[in-house]
C-alpha positions in Angstrom: 11.3 20.4 15.9 12.8 21.6 12.6 16.4 21.0 12.0 16.8 19.0 15.2 15.1 16.0 13.6 17.9 15.7 11.1 20.8 16.9 13.2 21.2 13.7 15.1 21.3 10.3 13.4 19.6 8.6 16.3 16.7 11.0 16.2 15.8 10.5 12.6 16.2 6.8 12.9 13.7 6.7 15.8 11.0 8.8 14.1 10.0 6.2 11.5 10.0 3.5 14.2 7.7 5.6 16.3 5.5 6.3 13.3 5.4 2.6 12.4 4.2 1.9 16.0 1.4 4.5 15.5 0.5 2.8 12.2 0.1 -0.5 14.0 -1.9 1.4 16.7 -4.3 2.7 14.0 -4.7 -0.6 12.0 -6.6 -2.9 14.2 -8.9 -2.0 12.6 -9.8 0.3 15.4 -12.0 3.2 14.5 -11.5 4.8 17.9 -7.7 5.0 17.4 -8.1 6.3 13.9 -10.5 9.0 15.0 -8.3 9.9 18.0 -5.2 10.6 15.9 -7.1 12.1 13.0 -8.8 14.6 15.3 -5.6 15.5 17.2 -4.5 18.9 15.9 -1.2 18.5 17.6 -0.6 15.2 15.8 -1.5 16.8 12.4 0.8 19.7 13.3 3.7 17.3 13.8 2.9 15.6 10.5 3.0 19.1 8.9 6.3 19.9 10.5 7.9 16.7 9.2 6.5 17.1 5.7 7.6 20.8 5.6 11.3 20.0 6.2 13.5 21.5 3.5 14.6 19.0 0.9 18.0 17.4 1.5 19.8 16.1 -1.5 17.1 16.0 -4.2 15.5 12.9 -2.7 18.4 10.9 -4.0 18.9 8.8 -0.8 22.6 9.0 -1.3 23.4 10.1 2.3 21.8 9.3 5.6 19.8 12.6 5.9 18.2 12.2 2.4 17.4 8.5 3.2 15.9 9.5 6.5 13.8 12.3 4.9 12.4 9.8 2.3 11.5 7.3 5.1 9.9 10.0 7.2 7.9 11.4 4.3 6.7 7.8 3.5 5.7 7.2 7.1 3.8 10.5 7.2 1.8 9.6 4.1 1.2 6.1 5.4 -0.2 7.5 8.6 -2.4 10.0 6.8 -3.7 7.2 4.6 -4.4 4.9 7.6 -6.3 7.7 9.3 -8.4 8.4 6.2 -9.4 4.7 6.0 -12.0 5.1 8.7 -15.0 2.8 8.0 -17.6 4.7 10.0 -19.1 7.3 7.6 -19.9 10.0 10.1 -16.7 9.8 12.1 -14.8 9.7 8.8 -16.5 12.8 7.5 -15.6 14.7 10.7 -12.0 13.4 10.9 -11.4 14.1 7.2 -12.6 17.7 7.6 -10.2 18.3 10.4 -7.3 16.8 8.4 -8.2 18.9 5.4 -8.3 22.1 7.5 -5.0 21.4 9.3 -2.7 19.7 6.9 -0.6 21.8 4.5 -2.0 20.1 1.3 -0.2 22.3 -1.2 3.1 21.4 0.4 2.3 17.7 0.5 1.4 17.8 -3.2 4.6 19.7 -4.0 6.7 17.1 -2.0 5.1 14.2 -3.7 5.4 15.8 -7.2 9.1 16.6 -6.6 9.8 13.1 -5.5 8.0 11.6 -8.5 9.8 13.9 -10.9 13.2 13.1 -9.3 12.6 9.3 -9.1 10.6 8.7 -12.3 11.3 11.7 -14.4 8.8 13.8 -16.3 7.7 17.3 -17.0 7.3 19.4 -13.8 4.4 21.3 -15.4 2.3 18.1 -15.9 
């Protein structure tokens, strides 16, 4: 998927719309939908790919690609949060374990830290 996502304006405009639709699919609240997406290793792989995109323009949002990247990162995190909001304890435990095993957590933390430092400021070492 890589660079193709950001090579065509229409493509990176559709991805957040698709992710918003999935977010609506998850919040019902429907535990079955949350578990289905949370246990889908292919879905988690797509989230990883979207999060792993190289940074474009210091998260400034001054051009279409940078804006799209911020929107896509926001959509990815919103989806992960929605999936983690499973109310059934046993299903939540199993789904959370799959997400923890599949998602590139160090990269997610790095992206969030980089955006925070760029937008708010601060010491990168903190």
